[in-house]
Biotite code that builds the C-alpha atoms (Angstrom):
import biotite.structure as struc

atoms = struc.array([
    struc.Atom([9.967, -21.107, 24.968], chain_id="A", res_id=1, res_name="UNK", atom_name="CA", element="C"),
    struc.Atom([10.455, -19.900, 28.638], chain_id="A", res_id=2, res_name="UNK", atom_name="CA", element="C"),
    struc.Atom([14.097, -20.880, 29.244], chain_id="A", res_id=3, res_name="UNK", atom_name="CA", element="C"),
    struc.Atom([15.713, -20.675, 32.627], chain_id="A", res_id=4, res_name="UNK", atom_name="CA", element="C"),
    struc.Atom([18.568, -18.338, 32.275], chain_id="A", res_id=5, res_name="UNK", atom_name="CA", element="C"),
    struc.Atom([21.112, -20.835, 33.690], chain_id="A", res_id=6, res_name="UNK", atom_name="CA", element="C"),
    struc.Atom([22.908, -22.406, 30.722], chain_id="A", res_id=7, res_name="UNK", atom_name="CA", element="C"),
    struc.Atom([21.364, -19.822, 28.405], chain_id="A", res_id=8, res_name="UNK", atom_name="CA", element="C"),
    struc.Atom([23.744, -19.579, 25.335], chain_id="A", res_id=9, res_name="UNK", atom_name="CA", element="C"),
    struc.Atom([24.318, -16.859, 22.897], chain_id="A", res_id=10, res_name="UNK", atom_name="CA", element="C"),
    struc.Atom([22.837, -19.209, 20.157], chain_id="A", res_id=11, res_name="UNK", atom_name="CA", element="C"),
    struc.Atom([19.796, -19.952, 22.159], chain_id="A", res_id=12, res_name="UNK", atom_name="CA", element="C"),
    struc.Atom([19.155, -16.104, 22.680], chain_id="A", res_id=13, res_name="UNK", atom_name="CA", element="C"),
    struc.Atom([19.484, -15.510, 18.920], chain_id="A", res_id=14, res_name="UNK", atom_name="CA", element="C"),
    struc.Atom([17.270, -18.396, 17.959], chain_id="A", res_id=15, res_name="UNK", atom_name="CA", element="C"),
    struc.Atom([14.663, -16.948, 20.494], chain_id="A", res_id=16, res_name="UNK", atom_name="CA", element="C"),
    struc.Atom([15.082, -13.438, 18.776], chain_id="A", res_id=17, res_name="UNK", atom_name="CA", element="C"),
    struc.Atom([14.564, -14.903, 15.343], chain_id="A", res_id=18, res_name="UNK", atom_name="CA", element="C"),
    struc.Atom([11.358, -16.821, 16.629], chain_id="A", res_id=19, res_name="UNK", atom_name="CA", element="C"),
    struc.Atom([10.086, -13.714, 18.174], chain_id="A", res_id=20, res_name="UNK", atom_name="CA", element="C"),
    struc.Atom([10.800, -11.387, 15.139], chain_id="A", res_id=21, res_name="UNK", atom_name="CA", element="C"),
    struc.Atom([9.111, -13.932, 12.882], chain_id="A", res_id=22, res_name="UNK", atom_name="CA", element="C"),
    struc.Atom([6.099, -14.349, 15.089], chain_id="A", res_id=23, res_name="UNK", atom_name="CA", element="C"),
    struc.Atom([5.674, -10.724, 16.250], chain_id="A", res_id=24, res_name="UNK", atom_name="CA", element="C"),
    struc.Atom([7.299, -8.618, 13.580], chain_id="A", res_id=25, res_name="UNK", atom_name="CA", element="C"),
    struc.Atom([10.568, -6.797, 13.520], chain_id="A", res_id=26, res_name="UNK", atom_name="CA", element="C"),
    struc.Atom([9.037, -3.496, 14.442], chain_id="A", res_id=27, res_name="UNK", atom_name="CA", element="C"),
    struc.Atom([7.417, -4.990, 17.429], chain_id="A", res_id=28, res_name="UNK", atom_name="CA", element="C"),
    struc.Atom([10.717, -6.663, 18.669], chain_id="A", res_id=29, res_name="UNK", atom_name="CA", element="C"),
    struc.Atom([12.255, -5.468, 21.833], chain_id="A", res_id=30, res_name="UNK", atom_name="CA", element="C"),
    struc.Atom([15.025, -6.583, 24.420], chain_id="A", res_id=31, res_name="UNK", atom_name="CA", element="C"),
    struc.Atom([12.116, -6.622, 26.973], chain_id="A", res_id=32, res_name="UNK", atom_name="CA", element="C"),
    struc.Atom([10.137, -8.868, 24.708], chain_id="A", res_id=33, res_name="UNK", atom_name="CA", element="C"),
    struc.Atom([12.856, -11.265, 24.336], chain_id="A", res_id=34, res_name="UNK", atom_name="CA", element="C"),
    struc.Atom([13.807, -11.286, 28.078], chain_id="A", res_id=35, res_name="UNK", atom_name="CA", element="C"),
    struc.Atom([10.096, -12.247, 28.950], chain_id="A", res_id=36, res_name="UNK", atom_name="CA", element="C"),
    struc.Atom([10.241, -14.924, 26.202], chain_id="A", res_id=37, res_name="UNK", atom_name="CA", element="C"),
    struc.Atom([13.656, -16.381, 27.610], chain_id="A", res_id=38, res_name="UNK", atom_name="CA", element="C"),
    struc.Atom([12.200, -16.100, 31.266], chain_id="A", res_id=39, res_name="UNK", atom_name="CA", element="C"),
    struc.Atom([14.861, -13.729, 32.418], chain_id="A", res_id=40, res_name="UNK", atom_name="CA", element="C"),
    struc.Atom([15.010, -9.932, 33.556], chain_id="A", res_id=41, res_name="UNK", atom_name="CA", element="C"),
    struc.Atom([15.793, -7.408, 30.810], chain_id="A", res_id=42, res_name="UNK", atom_name="CA", element="C"),
    struc.Atom([18.955, -6.410, 32.542], chain_id="A", res_id=43, res_name="UNK", atom_name="CA", element="C"),
    struc.Atom([20.229, -10.033, 32.636], chain_id="A", res_id=44, res_name="UNK", atom_name="CA", element="C"),
    struc.Atom([19.879, -10.250, 28.888], chain_id="A", res_id=45, res_name="UNK", atom_name="CA", element="C"),
    struc.Atom([22.789, -8.138, 28.635], chain_id="A", res_id=46, res_name="UNK", atom_name="CA", element="C"),
    struc.Atom([24.808, -10.805, 30.348], chain_id="A", res_id=47, res_name="UNK", atom_name="CA", element="C"),
    struc.Atom([24.291, -12.794, 26.899], chain_id="A", res_id=48, res_name="UNK", atom_name="CA", element="C"),
    struc.Atom([24.338, -9.894, 24.434], chain_id="A", res_id=49, res_name="UNK", atom_name="CA", element="C"),
    struc.Atom([26.157, -6.662, 24.069], chain_id="A", res_id=50, res_name="UNK", atom_name="CA", element="C"),
    struc.Atom([23.253, -4.471, 22.753], chain_id="A", res_id=51, res_name="UNK", atom_name="CA", element="C"),
    struc.Atom([20.217, -4.614, 20.484], chain_id="A", res_id=52, res_name="UNK", atom_name="CA", element="C"),
    struc.Atom([22.227, -3.597, 17.341], chain_id="A", res_id=53, res_name="UNK", atom_name="CA", element="C"),
    struc.Atom([24.669, -6.503, 17.882], chain_id="A", res_id=54, res_name="UNK", atom_name="CA", element="C"),
    struc.Atom([21.880, -8.904, 18.673], chain_id="A", res_id=55, res_name="UNK", atom_name="CA", element="C"),
    struc.Atom([20.055, -7.943, 15.437], chain_id="A", res_id=56, res_name="UNK", atom_name="CA", element="C"),
    struc.Atom([23.232, -8.284, 13.484], chain_id="A", res_id=57, res_name="UNK", atom_name="CA", element="C"),
    struc.Atom([23.583, -11.822, 14.833], chain_id="A", res_id=58, res_name="UNK", atom_name="CA", element="C"),
    struc.Atom([19.898, -12.570, 14.080], chain_id="A", res_id=59, res_name="UNK", atom_name="CA", element="C"),
    struc.Atom([20.646, -11.289, 10.356], chain_id="A", res_id=60, res_name="UNK", atom_name="CA", element="C"),
    struc.Atom([23.772, -13.545, 10.022], chain_id="A", res_id=61, res_name="UNK", atom_name="CA", element="C"),
    struc.Atom([21.792, -16.471, 11.393], chain_id="A", res_id=62, res_name="UNK", atom_name="CA", element="C"),
    struc.Atom([18.922, -15.621, 8.731], chain_id="A", res_id=63, res_name="UNK", atom_name="CA", element="C"),
    struc.Atom([21.517, -15.369, 6.057], chain_id="A", res_id=64, res_name="UNK", atom_name="CA", element="C"),
    struc.Atom([22.923, -18.912, 6.777], chain_id="A", res_id=65, res_name="UNK", atom_name="CA", element="C"),
    struc.Atom([19.511, -20.261, 7.067], chain_id="A", res_id=66, res_name="UNK", atom_name="CA", element="C"),
    struc.Atom([18.708, -18.941, 3.489], chain_id="A", res_id=67, res_name="UNK", atom_name="CA", element="C"),
    struc.Atom([22.024, -19.962, 2.195], chain_id="A", res_id=68, res_name="UNK", atom_name="CA", element="C"),
    struc.Atom([21.360, -23.604, 3.590], chain_id="A", res_id=69, res_name="UNK", atom_name="CA", element="C"),
    struc.Atom([18.065, -23.764, 1.886], chain_id="A", res_id=70, res_name="UNK", atom_name="CA", element="C"),
    struc.Atom([19.275, -22.747, -1.441], chain_id="A", res_id=71, res_name="UNK", atom_name="CA", element="C"),
    struc.Atom([22.337, -24.977, -1.445], chain_id="A", res_id=72, res_name="UNK", atom_name="CA", element="C"),
    struc.Atom([20.050, -28.020, -0.421], chain_id="A", res_id=73, res_name="UNK", atom_name="CA", element="C"),
    struc.Atom([17.321, -26.930, -3.343], chain_id="A", res_id=74, res_name="UNK", atom_name="CA", element="C"),
    struc.Atom([20.229, -27.004, -5.929], chain_id="A", res_id=75, res_name="UNK", atom_name="CA", element="C"),
    struc.Atom([22.048, -30.204, -4.559], chain_id="A", res_id=76, res_name="UNK", atom_name="CA", element="C"),
    struc.Atom([22.034, -32.502, -7.555], chain_id="A", res_id=77, res_name="UNK", atom_name="CA", element="C"),
    struc.Atom([20.671, -30.251, -10.064], chain_id="A", res_id=78, res_name="UNK", atom_name="CA", element="C"),
    struc.Atom([22.536, -28.395, -12.890], chain_id="A", res_id=79, res_name="UNK", atom_name="CA", element="C"),
    struc.Atom([22.025, -25.834, -15.460], chain_id="A", res_id=80, res_name="UNK", atom_name="CA", element="C"),
    struc.Atom([18.533, -24.422, -16.051], chain_id="A", res_id=81, res_name="UNK", atom_name="CA", element="C"),
    struc.Atom([17.027, -26.536, -13.478], chain_id="A", res_id=82, res_name="UNK", atom_name="CA", element="C"),
    struc.Atom([19.304, -25.550, -11.027], chain_id="A", res_id=83, res_name="UNK", atom_name="CA", element="C"),
    struc.Atom([18.797, -21.818, -11.804], chain_id="A", res_id=84, res_name="UNK", atom_name="CA", element="C"),
    struc.Atom([14.972, -22.452, -11.491], chain_id="A", res_id=85, res_name="UNK", atom_name="CA", element="C"),
    struc.Atom([15.184, -24.146, -8.103], chain_id="A", res_id=86, res_name="UNK", atom_name="CA", element="C"),
    struc.Atom([17.528, -21.444, -6.605], chain_id="A", res_id=87, res_name="UNK", atom_name="CA", element="C"),
    struc.Atom([15.137, -18.718, -7.807], chain_id="A", res_id=88, res_name="UNK", atom_name="CA", element="C"),
    struc.Atom([12.064, -20.478, -6.238], chain_id="A", res_id=89, res_name="UNK", atom_name="CA", element="C"),
    struc.Atom([13.832, -21.208, -3.013], chain_id="A", res_id=90, res_name="UNK", atom_name="CA", element="C"),
    struc.Atom([15.037, -17.562, -2.778], chain_id="A", res_id=91, res_name="UNK", atom_name="CA", element="C"),
    struc.Atom([11.366, -16.406, -3.317], chain_id="A", res_id=92, res_name="UNK", atom_name="CA", element="C"),
    struc.Atom([9.918, -18.995, -1.070], chain_id="A", res_id=93, res_name="UNK", atom_name="CA", element="C"),
    struc.Atom([12.440, -18.020, 1.596], chain_id="A", res_id=94, res_name="UNK", atom_name="CA", element="C"),
    struc.Atom([11.481, -14.422, 1.357], chain_id="A", res_id=95, res_name="UNK", atom_name="CA", element="C"),
    struc.Atom([7.765, -15.152, 1.758], chain_id="A", res_id=96, res_name="UNK", atom_name="CA", element="C"),
    struc.Atom([8.156, -17.871, 4.408], chain_id="A", res_id=97, res_name="UNK", atom_name="CA", element="C"),
    struc.Atom([10.537, -15.806, 6.662], chain_id="A", res_id=98, res_name="UNK", atom_name="CA", element="C"),
    struc.Atom([9.275, -12.339, 5.509], chain_id="A", res_id=99, res_name="UNK", atom_name="CA", element="C"),
    struc.Atom([10.190, -10.472, 8.927], chain_id="A", res_id=100, res_name="UNK", atom_name="CA", element="C"),
    struc.Atom([13.532, -11.999, 8.962], chain_id="A", res_id=101, res_name="UNK", atom_name="CA", element="C"),
    struc.Atom([14.107, -11.324, 5.249], chain_id="A", res_id=102, res_name="UNK", atom_name="CA", element="C"),
    struc.Atom([13.418, -7.790, 5.347], chain_id="A", res_id=103, res_name="UNK", atom_name="CA", element="C"),
    struc.Atom([15.441, -7.333, 8.610], chain_id="A", res_id=104, res_name="UNK", atom_name="CA", element="C"),
    struc.Atom([18.451, -8.708, 6.764], chain_id="A", res_id=105, res_name="UNK", atom_name="CA", element="C"),
    struc.Atom([17.778, -6.539, 3.783], chain_id="A", res_id=106, res_name="UNK", atom_name="CA", element="C"),
    struc.Atom([17.350, -3.430, 5.939], chain_id="A", res_id=107, res_name="UNK", atom_name="CA", element="C"),
    struc.Atom([20.173, -4.158, 8.428], chain_id="A", res_id=108, res_name="UNK", atom_name="CA", element="C"),
    struc.Atom([22.684, -4.997, 5.698], chain_id="A", res_id=109, res_name="UNK", atom_name="CA", element="C"),
    struc.Atom([22.251, -1.749, 3.982], chain_id="A", res_id=110, res_name="UNK", atom_name="CA", element="C"),
    struc.Atom([23.347, 0.117, 7.263], chain_id="A", res_id=111, res_name="UNK", atom_name="CA", element="C"),
    struc.Atom([26.100, -2.310, 8.282], chain_id="A", res_id=112, res_name="UNK", atom_name="CA", element="C"),
    struc.Atom([29.347, -2.861, 6.182], chain_id="A", res_id=113, res_name="UNK", atom_name="CA", element="C"),
    struc.Atom([30.389, -5.801, 8.024], chain_id="A", res_id=114, res_name="UNK", atom_name="CA", element="C"),
    struc.Atom([26.939, -7.493, 7.575], chain_id="A", res_id=115, res_name="UNK", atom_name="CA", element="C"),
    struc.Atom([26.904, -6.234, 4.092], chain_id="A", res_id=116, res_name="UNK", atom_name="CA", element="C"),
    struc.Atom([30.135, -8.315, 3.432], chain_id="A", res_id=117, res_name="UNK", atom_name="CA", element="C"),
    struc.Atom([28.615, -11.220, 5.069], chain_id="A", res_id=118, res_name="UNK", atom_name="CA", element="C"),
    struc.Atom([25.684, -10.789, 3.039], chain_id="A", res_id=119, res_name="UNK", atom_name="CA", element="C"),
    struc.Atom([27.837, -10.739, -0.342], chain_id="A", res_id=120, res_name="UNK", atom_name="CA", element="C"),
    struc.Atom([29.430, -13.953, 0.451], chain_id="A", res_id=121, res_name="UNK", atom_name="CA", element="C"),
    struc.Atom([26.367, -15.905, 1.821], chain_id="A", res_id=122, res_name="UNK", atom_name="CA", element="C"),
    struc.Atom([23.894, -14.773, -0.785], chain_id="A", res_id=123, res_name="UNK", atom_name="CA", element="C"),
    struc.Atom([26.575, -15.185, -3.515], chain_id="A", res_id=124, res_name="UNK", atom_name="CA", element="C"),
    struc.Atom([27.569, -18.721, -2.846], chain_id="A", res_id=125, res_name="UNK", atom_name="CA", element="C"),
    struc.Atom([24.469, -20.589, -4.263], chain_id="A", res_id=126, res_name="UNK", atom_name="CA", element="C"),
    struc.Atom([24.071, -18.550, -7.477], chain_id="A", res_id=127, res_name="UNK", atom_name="CA", element="C"),
    struc.Atom([28.136, -18.769, -7.924], chain_id="A", res_id=128, res_name="UNK", atom_name="CA", element="C"),
    struc.Atom([27.730, -22.465, -7.786], chain_id="A", res_id=129, res_name="UNK", atom_name="CA", element="C"),
    struc.Atom([24.982, -22.869, -10.318], chain_id="A", res_id=130, res_name="UNK", atom_name="CA", element="C"),
    struc.Atom([26.722, -20.530, -12.753], chain_id="A", res_id=131, res_name="UNK", atom_name="CA", element="C"),
    struc.Atom([29.729, -22.933, -12.857], chain_id="A", res_id=132, res_name="UNK", atom_name="CA", element="C"),
    struc.Atom([27.627, -25.009, -15.426], chain_id="A", res_id=133, res_name="UNK", atom_name="CA", element="C"),
    struc.Atom([27.367, -22.094, -17.821], chain_id="A", res_id=134, res_name="UNK", atom_name="CA", element="C"),
    struc.Atom([31.203, -21.736, -18.643], chain_id="A", res_id=135, res_name="UNK", atom_name="CA", element="C"),
    struc.Atom([31.214, -17.803, -18.049], chain_id="A", res_id=136, res_name="UNK", atom_name="CA", element="C"),
    struc.Atom([34.262, -15.638, -17.923], chain_id="A", res_id=137, res_name="UNK", atom_name="CA", element="C"),
    struc.Atom([34.791, -14.319, -14.398], chain_id="A", res_id=138, res_name="UNK", atom_name="CA", element="C"),
    struc.Atom([33.549, -10.863, -15.170], chain_id="A", res_id=139, res_name="UNK", atom_name="CA", element="C"),
    struc.Atom([30.430, -12.010, -16.945], chain_id="A", res_id=140, res_name="UNK", atom_name="CA", element="C"),
    struc.Atom([29.657, -14.462, -14.044], chain_id="A", res_id=141, res_name="UNK", atom_name="CA", element="C"),
    struc.Atom([29.745, -11.420, -11.546], chain_id="A", res_id=142, res_name="UNK", atom_name="CA", element="C"),
    struc.Atom([27.315, -9.666, -13.835], chain_id="A", res_id=143, res_name="UNK", atom_name="CA", element="C"),
    struc.Atom([25.157, -12.509, -13.796], chain_id="A", res_id=144, res_name="UNK", atom_name="CA", element="C"),
    struc.Atom([25.309, -13.078, -10.130], chain_id="A", res_id=145, res_name="UNK", atom_name="CA", element="C"),
    struc.Atom([24.082, -9.475, -9.526], chain_id="A", res_id=146, res_name="UNK", atom_name="CA", element="C"),
    struc.Atom([21.703, -9.721, -12.259], chain_id="A", res_id=147, res_name="UNK", atom_name="CA", element="C"),
    struc.Atom([20.058, -12.798, -10.599], chain_id="A", res_id=148, res_name="UNK", atom_name="CA", element="C"),
    struc.Atom([19.879, -10.961, -7.278], chain_id="A", res_id=149, res_name="UNK", atom_name="CA", element="C"),
    struc.Atom([18.350, -8.072, -8.897], chain_id="A", res_id=150, res_name="UNK", atom_name="CA", element="C"),
    struc.Atom([15.701, -9.998, -10.712], chain_id="A", res_id=151, res_name="UNK", atom_name="CA", element="C"),
    struc.Atom([14.722, -12.211, -7.596], chain_id="A", res_id=152, res_name="UNK", atom_name="CA", element="C"),
    struc.Atom([14.959, -9.626, -4.917], chain_id="A", res_id=153, res_name="UNK", atom_name="CA", element="C"),
    struc.Atom([13.544, -7.065, -7.115], chain_id="A", res_id=154, res_name="UNK", atom_name="CA", element="C"),
    struc.Atom([10.448, -9.371, -7.847], chain_id="A", res_id=155, res_name="UNK", atom_name="CA", element="C"),
    struc.Atom([10.094, -10.183, -4.115], chain_id="A", res_id=156, res_name="UNK", atom_name="CA", element="C"),
    struc.Atom([10.102, -6.398, -3.244], chain_id="A", res_id=157, res_name="UNK", atom_name="CA", element="C"),
    struc.Atom([7.564, -5.532, -5.877], chain_id="A", res_id=158, res_name="UNK", atom_name="CA", element="C"),
    struc.Atom([5.311, -8.512, -5.017], chain_id="A", res_id=159, res_name="UNK", atom_name="CA", element="C"),
    struc.Atom([5.719, -7.706, -1.035], chain_id="A", res_id=160, res_name="UNK", atom_name="CA", element="C"),
    struc.Atom([4.325, -4.178, -1.718], chain_id="A", res_id=161, res_name="UNK", atom_name="CA", element="C"),
    struc.Atom([1.312, -5.286, -3.788], chain_id="A", res_id=162, res_name="UNK", atom_name="CA", element="C"),
    struc.Atom([2.429, -3.757, -6.973], chain_id="A", res_id=163, res_name="UNK", atom_name="CA", element="C"),
    struc.Atom([1.724, -7.124, -8.989], chain_id="A", res_id=164, res_name="UNK", atom_name="CA", element="C"),
    struc.Atom([-2.038, -7.023, -7.946], chain_id="A", res_id=165, res_name="UNK", atom_name="CA", element="C"),
    struc.Atom([-3.228, -4.788, -10.569], chain_id="A", res_id=166, res_name="UNK", atom_name="CA", element="C"),
    struc.Atom([-2.540, -7.039, -13.527], chain_id="A", res_id=167, res_name="UNK", atom_name="CA", element="C"),
    struc.Atom([-4.637, -9.877, -14.864], chain_id="A", res_id=168, res_name="UNK", atom_name="CA", element="C"),
    struc.Atom([-1.617, -12.311, -15.524], chain_id="A", res_id=169, res_name="UNK", atom_name="CA", element="C"),
    struc.Atom([-0.874, -14.661, -12.694], chain_id="A", res_id=170, res_name="UNK", atom_name="CA", element="C"),
    struc.Atom([2.011, -13.582, -10.705], chain_id="A", res_id=171, res_name="UNK", atom_name="CA", element="C"),
    struc.Atom([3.764, -17.034, -10.334], chain_id="A", res_id=172, res_name="UNK", atom_name="CA", element="C"),
    struc.Atom([3.699, -16.839, -14.409], chain_id="A", res_id=173, res_name="UNK", atom_name="CA", element="C"),
    struc.Atom([5.375, -13.573, -14.108], chain_id="A", res_id=174, res_name="UNK", atom_name="CA", element="C"),
    struc.Atom([8.039, -14.816, -11.731], chain_id="A", res_id=175, res_name="UNK", atom_name="CA", element="C"),
    struc.Atom([8.585, -18.011, -14.184], chain_id="A", res_id=176, res_name="UNK", atom_name="CA", element="C"),
    struc.Atom([8.761, -15.779, -17.343], chain_id="A", res_id=177, res_name="UNK", atom_name="CA", element="C"),
    struc.Atom([11.394, -13.414, -15.632], chain_id="A", res_id=178, res_name="UNK", atom_name="CA", element="C"),
    struc.Atom([13.373, -16.403, -14.350], chain_id="A", res_id=179, res_name="UNK", atom_name="CA", element="C"),
    struc.Atom([13.280, -17.774, -18.027], chain_id="A", res_id=180, res_name="UNK", atom_name="CA", element="C"),
    struc.Atom([14.327, -14.582, -19.345], chain_id="A", res_id=181, res_name="UNK", atom_name="CA", element="C"),
    struc.Atom([17.406, -14.741, -17.057], chain_id="A", res_id=182, res_name="UNK", atom_name="CA", element="C"),
    struc.Atom([18.230, -18.435, -17.965], chain_id="A", res_id=183, res_name="UNK", atom_name="CA", element="C"),
    struc.Atom([17.961, -17.221, -21.873], chain_id="A", res_id=184, res_name="UNK", atom_name="CA", element="C"),
    struc.Atom([20.426, -14.492, -21.123], chain_id="A", res_id=185, res_name="UNK", atom_name="CA", element="C"),
    struc.Atom([22.731, -16.858, -19.526], chain_id="A", res_id=186, res_name="UNK", atom_name="CA", element="C"),
    struc.Atom([22.506, -19.066, -22.661], chain_id="A", res_id=187, res_name="UNK", atom_name="CA", element="C"),
    struc.Atom([23.642, -16.075, -24.718], chain_id="A", res_id=188, res_name="UNK", atom_name="CA", element="C"),
    struc.Atom([26.424, -15.137, -22.206], chain_id="A", res_id=189, res_name="UNK", atom_name="CA", element="C"),
    struc.Atom([27.760, -18.646, -22.454], chain_id="A", res_id=190, res_name="UNK", atom_name="CA", element="C"),
    struc.Atom([27.850, -18.595, -26.238], chain_id="A", res_id=191, res_name="UNK", atom_name="CA", element="C"),
    struc.Atom([29.876, -15.214, -25.899], chain_id="A", res_id=192, res_name="UNK", atom_name="CA", element="C"),
    struc.Atom([32.214, -16.596, -23.647], chain_id="A", res_id=193, res_name="UNK", atom_name="CA", element="C"),
    struc.Atom([32.847, -19.789, -25.717], chain_id="A", res_id=194, res_name="UNK", atom_name="CA", element="C"),
])
């Protein structure tokens, strides 16, 4: 990338940080590495960002917006069961394709209440939109939003850690089975609410 520092914007710094984290890994990321990537001195980087924690919070917000955008695009024009399937697939794909960014978001949000508040909105909007098709009562809808994240994030977590490698069934088949169980439960919830 090697940008000159003149005209360097906060957005450019965040995008460069995202790129580095995805390439090098979140554990290898440092302000010095980012400054080198941008072609500036490490001390000059602090003219654009307050500190590492603030920068990582912005990286997480950027990643959450990226994930939400991918999910909203995936469900556009789809309704009901198909929308649930596309949303679940997109969530899982995002977590795999942006592994380092995804896990940075999960770890940072657990430690930062403001970031957690942002995550609650950004991660909830797509499933909230999908659930509108199921005519659920508000409280039931909240339970199903939480359940969706528990199923998909839980699956992604177990898959990431290799816990599914010891079974003869195909992992994708298990994922589709989990999503279908969620859909079946949604149909029951819809009946209860009608």
